C-alpha positions as CSV (number, residue, x, y, z in Angstrom):
1,M,-31.7,-18.9,-12.8
2,A,-34.1,-21.5,-11.6
3,K,-32.6,-24.1,-9.4
4,K,-32.7,-27.8,-10.6
5,L,-33.8,-30.6,-8.5
6,K,-32.5,-34.1,-9.1
7,Q,-35.2,-36.6,-9.9
8,S,-35.1,-40.0,-8.3
9,T,-35.1,-43.0,-10.8
10,S,-36.3,-46.6,-10.5
11,P,-35.4,-48.5,-13.7
12,G,-36.6,-51.8,-12.4
13,K,-40.0,-50.5,-11.6
14,G,-40.1,-48.8,-15.0
15,L,-39.2,-52.1,-16.8
16,F,-41.9,-54.0,-15.0
17,A,-44.5,-51.3,-15.8
18,G,-43.4,-51.1,-19.4
19,F,-43.7,-54.9,-20.1
20,L,-47.0,-55.0,-18.3
21,T,-48.4,-52.1,-20.2
22,A,-47.2,-53.5,-23.5
23,G,-48.8,-56.9,-22.8
24,I,-52.1,-55.4,-21.8
25,T,-52.1,-53.2,-25.0
26,S,-51.4,-56.3,-27.2
27,L,-54.3,-58.2,-25.5
28,L,-56.7,-55.3,-25.8
29,Y,-55.8,-54.8,-29.4
30,S,-56.3,-58.5,-30.3
31,L,-59.8,-58.4,-28.6
32,V,-60.9,-55.3,-30.6
33,F,-59.1,-55.7,-33.9
34,P,-58.5,-58.9,-36.0
35,L,-55.0,-60.3,-36.2
36,N,-55.2,-62.1,-39.6
37,A,-52.6,-60.2,-41.6
38,P,-48.9,-59.2,-41.2
39,L,-49.9,-55.5,-41.1
40,H,-52.2,-56.1,-38.1
41,Y,-49.4,-57.7,-36.1
42,L,-47.1,-54.7,-37.0
43,L,-49.7,-52.2,-35.8
44,A,-50.3,-54.2,-32.6
45,G,-46.5,-54.5,-32.0
46,G,-45.9,-50.8,-32.7
47,L,-48.7,-49.6,-30.4
48,S,-47.6,-52.0,-27.6
49,A,-44.0,-50.7,-27.9
50,L,-45.1,-47.1,-27.7
51,T,-47.3,-47.6,-24.7
52,G,-44.7,-49.7,-23.0
53,W,-42.0,-47.0,-23.5
54,L,-44.3,-44.3,-22.2
55,S,-45.0,-46.4,-19.1
56,Y,-41.4,-47.2,-18.6
57,T,-40.5,-43.5,-18.8
58,M,-43.2,-42.5,-16.3
59,F,-42.5,-45.1,-13.7
60,S,-38.7,-44.9,-14.0
61,G,-38.8,-41.2,-13.0
62,L,-36.7,-40.3,-16.0
63,D,-36.4,-36.6,-16.9
64,T,-37.2,-36.2,-20.6
65,S,-37.2,-32.4,-20.6
66,K,-34.7,-30.7,-22.8
67,Q,-32.4,-27.9,-21.9
68,A,-32.6,-24.7,-23.9
69,P,-29.8,-24.1,-26.4
70,S,-26.7,-22.7,-24.7
71,M,-23.0,-22.4,-25.3
72,N,-22.7,-26.2,-25.5
73,D,-24.8,-26.1,-28.6
74,L,-22.6,-23.6,-30.5
75,P,-20.9,-25.0,-33.6
76,V,-17.2,-25.2,-34.3
77,T,-15.6,-23.1,-37.0
78,G,-12.9,-25.5,-38.2
79,D,-10.4,-22.8,-37.2
80,E,-8.3,-24.3,-34.4
81,A,-7.4,-21.0,-32.7
82,V,-11.0,-19.7,-32.8
83,D,-12.4,-23.0,-31.6
84,R,-10.0,-23.0,-28.6
85,V,-11.4,-19.5,-27.7
86,I,-15.0,-20.8,-28.0
87,Q,-14.2,-23.9,-25.9
88,K,-12.6,-21.7,-23.2
89,G,-15.7,-19.6,-23.2
90,Q,-17.9,-22.7,-22.8
91,D,-15.9,-23.8,-19.9
92,L,-16.0,-20.4,-18.1
93,L,-19.7,-20.0,-18.7
94,A,-20.3,-23.6,-17.4
95,Q,-18.5,-22.8,-14.2
96,I,-20.5,-19.5,-13.8
97,R,-23.7,-21.5,-14.3
98,R,-22.6,-24.0,-11.6
99,E,-22.0,-21.1,-9.2
100,D,-25.5,-19.8,-10.0
101,E,-27.0,-23.1,-9.1
102,M,-25.6,-22.6,-5.5
103,I,-26.5,-18.8,-5.3
104,T,-29.9,-18.1,-3.8
105,D,-29.9,-14.4,-4.3
106,P,-32.4,-13.6,-7.1
107,V,-30.8,-10.3,-8.0
108,V,-27.4,-11.9,-8.6
109,S,-29.0,-14.9,-10.3
110,E,-30.9,-12.6,-12.7
111,S,-27.6,-10.8,-13.6
112,I,-26.0,-14.2,-14.3
113,V,-28.9,-15.1,-16.7
114,Q,-28.4,-11.9,-18.6
115,L,-24.6,-12.3,-18.6
116,D,-25.0,-15.8,-20.0
117,K,-27.2,-14.7,-22.8
118,I,-25.0,-11.8,-23.9
119,S,-21.8,-13.9,-23.7
120,T,-23.4,-16.5,-25.9
121,R,-24.3,-13.9,-28.5
122,I,-20.7,-12.6,-28.3
123,F,-19.3,-16.1,-29.0
124,Q,-21.9,-16.6,-31.8
125,T,-20.7,-13.4,-33.4
126,V,-17.1,-14.7,-33.3
127,I,-18.2,-18.0,-34.8
128,D,-19.9,-16.2,-37.6
129,Q,-17.0,-13.8,-38.2
130,P,-13.8,-15.4,-36.9
131,G,-11.8,-12.3,-37.8
132,K,-13.3,-10.6,-34.8
133,T,-11.6,-13.0,-32.4
134,P,-8.8,-10.6,-31.4
135,Q,-11.4,-8.1,-30.3
136,I,-12.6,-10.4,-27.4
137,R,-9.1,-11.2,-26.0
138,R,-9.4,-9.1,-22.9
139,F,-13.0,-10.3,-22.5
140,M,-11.7,-13.9,-22.5
141,D,-8.5,-13.4,-20.5
142,Y,-9.8,-11.0,-17.8
143,Y,-13.5,-10.1,-17.7
144,L,-15.0,-13.6,-17.7
145,P,-12.5,-15.2,-15.3
146,T,-12.7,-12.2,-12.9
147,T,-16.5,-12.4,-13.0
148,L,-16.3,-16.1,-12.2
149,K,-13.9,-15.4,-9.3
150,M,-16.2,-12.7,-8.0
151,L,-19.3,-15.0,-8.0
152,T,-17.3,-17.8,-6.4
153,G,-16.4,-15.4,-3.6
154,Y,-20.0,-14.4,-3.2
155,R,-21.2,-18.0,-3.0
156,R,-18.5,-18.9,-0.4
157,L,-19.5,-15.9,1.8
158,T,-23.1,-17.0,1.7
159,E,-22.4,-20.7,2.3
160,R,-20.1,-20.1,5.3
161,G,-22.5,-17.7,6.9
162,V,-20.0,-14.9,7.1
163,S,-21.7,-12.0,8.8
164,G,-20.7,-8.5,9.9
165,Q,-20.8,-5.1,8.2
166,E,-17.8,-5.9,6.0
167,A,-19.3,-9.1,4.6
168,I,-22.6,-7.3,3.9
169,Q,-20.8,-4.5,2.1
170,T,-18.8,-6.9,0.1
171,K,-21.8,-8.8,-1.1
172,K,-23.6,-5.6,-1.9
173,R,-20.6,-4.5,-4.0
174,I,-20.7,-7.8,-5.9
175,Q,-24.4,-7.3,-6.6
176,D,-23.7,-3.8,-8.0
177,A,-20.6,-5.0,-9.9
178,M,-22.7,-7.7,-11.6
179,Q,-25.0,-5.0,-13.0
180,V,-21.9,-3.1,-14.3
181,V,-20.5,-6.3,-15.8
182,V,-23.8,-6.9,-17.7
183,G,-23.7,-3.4,-19.1
184,A,-20.0,-3.8,-20.1
185,F,-20.7,-7.1,-21.8
186,E,-23.5,-5.4,-23.8
187,K,-21.1,-2.8,-24.9
188,Q,-18.6,-5.5,-25.9
189,L,-21.2,-7.0,-28.1
190,A,-22.1,-3.7,-29.7
191,T,-18.3,-3.0,-30.3
192,L,-18.1,-6.2,-32.4
193,Y,-20.7,-4.7,-34.8
194,Q,-19.3,-1.2,-34.8
195,N,-17.3,-1.6,-38.0
196,D,-20.2,-3.4,-39.7
197,M,-22.5,-0.4,-38.9
198,L,-19.8,2.0,-40.2
199,D,-19.6,0.0,-43.4
200,I,-23.4,0.1,-43.8
201,S,-23.3,3.9,-43.2
202,T,-20.6,4.3,-45.9
203,D,-22.6,2.2,-48.4
204,I,-25.7,4.5,-47.7
205,D,-23.5,7.6,-48.3
206,V,-22.1,6.1,-51.6
207,L,-25.6,5.2,-52.7
208,E,-26.9,8.7,-52.0
209,A,-24.0,10.3,-53.9
210,M,-24.5,8.1,-56.9
211,L,-28.2,8.7,-57.0
212,K,-27.6,12.5,-56.9
213,Q,-25.0,12.2,-59.7
214,D,-27.5,10.4,-61.9
215,S,-30.2,13.0,-61.1
216,L,-32.3,10.3,-59.4
217,L,-32.3,12.0,-56.1
218,G,-33.6,15.5,-55.4
219,S,-31.2,17.9,-53.8
220,E,-33.6,18.5,-50.9
221,F,-33.8,14.7,-50.1
222,K,-31.4,13.2,-47.6
223,I,-31.1,9.6,-46.5
224,K,-31.3,9.9,-42.7
225,T,-28.3,8.7,-40.7
226,T,-27.1,9.4,-37.2
227,A,-23.9,11.2,-36.3
228,S,-22.4,8.0,-34.8
229,Q,-23.1,6.2,-38.1
230,T,-21.6,8.8,-40.4
231,G,-18.6,9.4,-38.2
232,S,-17.7,12.8,-39.4
233,A,-18.2,15.3,-42.3
234,S,-15.3,13.7,-44.2
235,T,-17.5,10.6,-44.7
236,A,-19.6,12.5,-47.3
237,G,-16.5,13.4,-49.3
238,Q,-15.3,9.8,-49.1
239,A,-18.6,8.6,-50.3
240,T,-18.5,11.0,-53.3
241,A,-15.1,9.8,-54.2
242,Q,-16.1,6.2,-54.0
243,A,-19.2,6.9,-56.1
244,Q,-17.0,8.6,-58.8
245,M,-14.6,5.6,-58.7
246,K,-17.6,3.2,-59.2
247,E,-18.9,5.3,-62.0
248,N,-15.5,5.4,-63.8
249,N,-15.3,1.6,-63.4
């Protein structure tokens, strides 16, 4: 994650530049265009205000750039328990980002960027489907806090200039562990969608069975699904039973 530099500001200088620019703009406008109607004065005033604001911003040294959407931009669900989980996640990721600001190792920093993105997607999934909240309990209570503790330790070792073979090995283990954590978080995200994928697979099996019953699907044709999606051979029998139930209804 790129390190941020604080930008010095000078509001007094900005105000002076803004008023001066606005005045010059008004003067130039009056010399070029007539001011004999209310609309003309409105146009002159609007243009002067715009150039004055731009000048104020430039000379004040204000940073007008916007941060990319992050955990802080995630909406609330209205469910108090779920929103507490999301808020806790926001706090933990904010602390992890602060550690990243002080970590200069590009390998660790890149892992943190990936972890941040995946974690945000996990919380967005819980916001969209609050019923999945219990599935991330260990993720919230152990994985994220332990990752934060690990990164804090890495940062302290670096800041204090701890040397020696043991310190080098510890930092290397943290680098490797971060790669493992990123992979584990990706699996956590996939797990949240596992039941959804199984439901889709079952719907496909039911559709295929009903099409065959209605002679709309040749016996040699098979809708392709993977073994992980179908689960087991019993899924086909379940699909046929569901198709018969739907037909009877």
